[in-house]
C-alpha positions, -999 to 999 in steps of 0.1 A, spaced: 599 -51 549 575 -56 520 581 -70 488 564 -65 451 564 -98 435 549 -121 409 522 -143 426 513 -173 402 474 -177 398 457 -196 369 452 -233 358 478 -261 353 500 -256 324 485 -218 319 502 -194 345 488 -159 352 504 -139 378 493 -111 401 515 -85 413 514 -89 450 526 -68 481 538 -90 509 561 -95 535 595 -102 521 604 -133 541 568 -150 536 568 -174 503 548 -160 476 517 -186 475 514 -189 515 522 -152 530 498 -126 539 491 -102 512 491 -68 520 477 -59 486 474 -64 448 486 -38 424 481 -55 393 483 -85 371 504 -99 344 496 -127 317 529 -139 300 511 -158 272 496 -119 257 523 -101 272 495 -83 291 500 -62 322 478 -39 344 494 -23 370 478 4 394 503 30 394 490 51 421 490 22 446 523 9 432 540 40 435 528 45 473 541 10 482 576 16 465 578 54 479 574 33 516 600 12 507 585 -20 490 613 -39 474 603 -52 437 615 -84 420 637 -78 387 605 -91 365 581 -66 385 610 -36 380 603 -44 342 565 -45 344 564 -14 365 588 8 342 564 -4 313 533 9 332 550 43 337 559 39 373 586 63 387 610 39 403 632 55 432 672 55 429 679 29 451 657 0 428 680 -18 407 673 -24 372 671 -59 360 701 -67 338 698 -68 298 728 -88 293 718 -127 301 751 -143 294 759 -167 313 794 -178 322 808 -210 311 826 -229 332 849 -253 314 852 -238 281 884 -258 272 864 -287 272 837 -275 246 838 -294 214 843 -263 196 876 -255 216 893 -290 209 920 -291 185 912 -304 151 916 -337 144 933 -345 111 913 -372 89 935 -400 82 947 -398 45 933 -426 25 957 -450 4 946 -456 -27 945 -492 -37 956 -495 -71 
């Protein structure tokens, strides 16, 4: 099965990504790349996508990663129905909400007695 995922390139501390079509079981940096269908620079938010190539691989069943889904949508690629949209609500579940300081009962400050 093929996957469309981001492959990191660029220098240390300044990543730039390629949109690579690879075998899904391989690691992005070491797997055999079938094709490159675009690039993404997260610093300038610039993405270049070869729409026809990406559409061809999607129609043949390539699974895009969540970030690639967003990039393909922005580029105007028609996504198949089975592609899951990246969730826009980024609320993390808080495990022990009762332990948070804001949820603790308020402590009353001891009343200071005036010494006369």
